[in-house]
C-alpha positions in Angstrom: 152.9 -3.1 57.1 149.1 -3.8 56.9 147.6 -2.4 60.1 144.5 -3.8 61.8 141.7 -1.5 62.9 141.8 -3.0 66.6 144.4 -4.1 69.0 144.6 -5.8 72.4 145.3 -3.5 75.2 145.1 -3.2 79.1 143.1 -0.5 80.4 142.4 1.1 83.9 138.6 0.5 84.3 138.8 2.8 87.4 141.2 3.8 90.3 142.2 1.4 92.8 144.5 -2.0 93.1 145.9 -4.1 90.8 142.7 -5.7 89.8 141.5 -2.5 88.1 143.6 -3.4 85.0 141.5 -5.3 82.5 142.2 -6.6 79.0 140.1 -4.6 76.4 140.1 -4.1 72.8 140.9 -0.4 71.5 141.4 1.3 68.2 145.1 1.1 66.7 146.3 4.6 66.8 147.4 6.8 64.0 151.0 8.4 64.1 150.6 12.3 64.3 153.0 14.9 63.0 156.7 13.8 64.3 155.4 10.6 65.9 155.8 6.8 64.7 153.6 3.9 65.5 155.5 1.0 67.0 154.3 -2.5 67.1 155.3 -3.5 70.6 157.0 -6.7 71.5 157.4 -5.8 75.2 156.4 -3.0 77.5 158.0 -2.2 80.7 156.1 -1.8 84.0 157.1 1.0 86.0 156.0 2.6 89.7 154.4 5.5 87.7 152.0 2.9 86.0 150.8 2.0 89.4 150.2 5.7 90.4 148.3 6.3 87.4 146.2 3.1 88.1 145.6 4.3 91.7 144.3 7.7 90.4 147.3 9.6 91.6 149.2 10.6 88.2 147.0 11.7 85.7 148.4 11.3 81.8 149.3 14.7 80.2 146.9 16.2 78.0 146.6 14.4 74.5 148.5 11.3 75.9 146.8 7.9 75.8 144.8 7.0 78.8 146.3 3.4 78.8 149.3 2.9 81.0 152.7 2.1 79.7 155.6 4.5 79.5 158.3 2.4 77.9 158.7 -0.4 75.2 160.4 -2.1 72.7 159.0 -3.1 69.0 159.1 -2.5 65.5 158.3 1.0 63.8 155.0 0.1 61.7 154.2 3.5 60.5 155.5 6.8 60.4 153.6 10.4 60.6 154.3 13.6 58.8 157.6 15.4 59.7 159.5 12.2 60.4 163.2 11.7 59.4 166.0 9.2 60.7 163.7 6.4 60.9 162.1 3.9 58.7 159.3 1.1 58.8 160.7 -1.9 60.1 163.1 -0.4 62.2 163.4 -2.0 65.7 163.5 0.7 68.5 162.9 1.1 72.2 161.1 4.0 73.1 160.0 6.5 75.9 156.2 6.9 75.6 153.9 9.4 76.5 151.6 6.3 77.6 149.8 3.7 75.9 152.4 1.1 76.4 150.1 -1.8 77.5 148.9 -2.4 73.9 149.9 -4.0 70.8 150.4 -0.7 68.9 151.6 2.4 70.8 152.5 6.0 69.0 155.6 7.7 70.3 157.5 10.7 69.2 160.3 9.9 66.8 162.7 11.8 68.6 162.1 9.6 71.7 163.0 6.4 69.8 166.3 4.8 70.4 167.8 1.8 68.3 168.0 -1.7 70.1 171.5 -1.7 71.4 173.6 -4.5 70.0 173.4 -7.5 72.2 170.2 -6.9 73.8 166.9 -8.4 73.0 163.4 -6.9 73.0 162.6 -7.6 76.3 166.0 -6.1 77.8 165.4 -3.2 75.4 161.9 -2.4 76.8 163.4 -2.0 80.2 165.7 0.9 79.3 163.9 3.9 78.2 162.0 5.2 81.4 164.9 4.2 83.9 167.6 5.4 81.7 166.0 8.6 80.8 165.1 9.3 84.4 168.4 8.4 85.7 170.9 10.1 83.2 168.7 13.3 83.4 168.6 13.5 87.0 172.1 12.0 87.9 174.3 13.5 85.3 172.3 16.3 83.7 170.7 18.0 86.7 173.0 16.1 89.5 176.2 16.7 87.7 177.9 13.7 89.0 181.4 13.5 88.5 184.1 11.0 88.5 185.3 10.4 92.1 182.5 11.6 93.9 180.5 9.7 96.4 177.1 9.0 95.1 174.1 7.2 97.2 171.1 5.9 95.6 168.0 4.6 97.7 166.2 1.6 96.6 169.3 0.3 94.8 167.5 -2.9 93.7 164.7 -1.3 92.1 164.9 -0.5 88.3 165.8 3.1 88.8 168.3 1.8 91.4 170.2 -1.2 89.3 170.4 1.5 86.3 171.6 4.3 88.5 174.5 2.1 90.4 175.7 0.8 87.1 175.5 4.4 85.2 177.5 6.1 88.3 180.0 3.5 88.4 180.7 3.4 84.7 181.3 7.0 85.1 183.8 6.7 87.6 182.1 7.9 90.7 182.0 5.9 94.3 178.7 4.3 94.7 176.5 3.5 97.7 173.3 2.1 97.8 170.4 1.3 100.4 168.2 -1.9 99.9 165.9 -3.6 102.4 167.5 -7.1 102.5 170.8 -9.2 102.3 169.6 -10.6 98.8 169.0 -7.1 97.5 172.2 -5.5 99.2 174.1 -8.4 97.4 172.6 -7.5 94.2 173.6 -3.9 94.5 177.1 -4.9 95.2 177.5 -7.1 92.3 176.4 -4.2 90.2 179.1 -1.8 91.1 178.3 -0.5 94.5 181.1 -0.5 96.9 178.9 -0.4 100.0 175.0 -1.6 100.2 173.2 -0.5 103.4 170.2 -2.7 104.6 168.1 0.2 105.8 166.6 -2.2 108.1 169.9 -2.9 110.1 171.8 0.1 109.9 171.3 3.9 109.3 172.6 5.3 105.8 173.3 8.5 107.6 176.0 7.3 109.9 177.5 5.3 106.9 177.9 7.9 104.6 179.1 10.4 107.3 181.8 8.0 107.9 182.8 8.2 104.3 182.7 11.8 104.3 179.2 12.6 103.3 177.5 11.9 99.9 178.3 14.4 97.1 175.2 13.6 95.4 172.0 11.6 96.8 169.2 10.1 94.2 166.1 9.8 96.3 162.3 8.3 95.6 161.6 7.6 99.1 160.8 11.1 100.4 158.7 11.4 103.7 161.3 11.5 106.7 164.2 10.5 104.4 164.4 14.0 103.4 165.9 15.5 106.3 168.0 12.5 106.8 169.6 12.7 103.4 170.4 16.3 104.2 172.2 15.1 107.1 174.1 12.3 104.8 174.9 15.2 102.4 178.8 16.2 102.4 179.1 20.2 102.3 178.0 21.5 98.8 176.4 18.4 98.2 173.2 17.8 96.1 170.2 15.9 96.9 167.9 15.1 93.7 164.4 13.9 94.5 162.3 12.1 91.9 159.4 10.5 93.9 157.7 10.7 97.0 157.0 6.9 98.0 156.6 7.8 101.7 154.8 11.5 101.1 156.0 14.8 99.7 155.8 17.0 102.9 158.2 17.2 105.9 159.7 19.8 108.1 163.4 20.8 107.1 165.7 22.9 108.9 166.9 25.2 106.3 169.6 26.6 108.3 171.8 23.5 107.4 171.0 24.2 103.7 172.4 27.5 103.9 175.4 27.1 106.4 176.4 24.0 104.5 175.7 25.5 100.8 173.5 22.0 100.1 171.3 21.8 97.0 167.9 20.3 96.8 166.4 20.0 93.2 164.3 17.1 91.7 162.1 16.5 88.4 159.6 14.3 87.2 160.0 12.9 83.4 156.6 12.6 82.1 155.4 16.3 82.3 158.6 17.6 80.4 158.7 18.9 77.0 159.2 16.6 73.9 162.0 18.9 73.1 163.4 18.3 76.6 163.0 14.5 76.3 164.8 14.6 72.7 167.7 16.0 74.2 168.0 13.5 76.9 167.6 10.8 74.0 170.4 12.3 72.3 172.5 12.2 75.0 171.7 8.7 75.9 172.6 7.6 72.4 176.0 9.3 72.3 177.2 8.7 76.1 175.4 5.6 77.5 174.5 3.4 74.6 178.2 2.6 73.8 178.4 1.6 77.3 175.5 -0.7 77.3 176.7 -2.2 73.6 180.2 -2.6 75.2 178.6 -4.7 78.1 179.5 -2.2 80.9 176.1 -1.5 81.5 172.7 -3.9 81.0 169.2 -3.7 82.4 168.8 -6.1 85.2 165.7 -8.3 84.4 163.3 -9.6 87.3 160.4 -11.2 85.6 158.2 -11.2 82.3 154.3 -11.5 82.3 151.8 -11.8 79.5 150.2 -8.6 78.6 146.8 -10.0 79.9 148.6 -10.4 83.1 149.3 -6.9 83.8 147.4 -7.1 87.2 149.9 -9.6 88.3 152.9 -7.8 87.3 151.6 -4.8 89.3 150.9 -7.1 92.3 154.6 -8.2 92.2 156.2 -4.8 91.8 154.1 -3.5 94.6 155.1 -6.4 97.1 158.8 -5.0 96.4 160.0 -8.3 96.0 161.5 -7.9 92.6 165.1 -6.7 92.0 165.2 -4.9 88.8 162.6 -4.6 85.9 159.3 -6.2 85.2 158.1 -6.5 81.8 154.9 -7.5 79.7 155.2 -9.8 76.8 152.8 -8.5 74.2 
């Protein structure tokens, strides 16, 4: 297909609040070796985008300075060394950055087909959360059927994905959320119990159940020692973000005596090969569950690309349940 020289995009003009996101014109990027160029229909909005906008999360070397870590669209051009995809294919992709634009380049190995039964908007909401949840809950956290799994922020994009995925894999799922409405959403997705953290202590709830075998947390701060108390013996804590800060005092005696495991990861800095391995497992194990209707992205709202600032303000209000996308 014929490609323009320039494209619509949203840039970060300086570190700050949502209003620093401004519409601009940018050159259409050319795919490099092993990459494809995608003409985006939708882009996902995620917490790391807001961190980058605030000046707290710099893009990796060689990545686009434009925000945006996931999207869905049509392959418009192919770089050298690419096999398995063709121009015109409809895909969703994990992006190194640059998703707030009409065109974005991505490693071909990080692209996945649009699942049968899902539209472009839903598919754009898949990669960032599914790569993150699967790699941390299944690959790193080693969740097994029958285990007790707790996810914090159960109504977020990560949370709604984790509840469904863990439930589909046969785990007993517990979640925390900040309102009755959000707790109800967690229950509807497969959690057997949702704890309103404004009214109850998740530590007490999990201890009454025998403790969590695995906890997925993005809160950090004073949640870390509480998570350790909520774990069963030999339990695992996987940390993927620190919304309340990365530093806290921890008594490691209980870690040793109860044989607890503390681990974690961030997705963006991982190698292209590591992300390709996650993509392969998602296509083999999770895409069939999506196409069977057992898992689906929970969609909160849609904004125009030019309204990215409004999308960020909505996300940071924590009023949303599920995913926010930009229509490109």
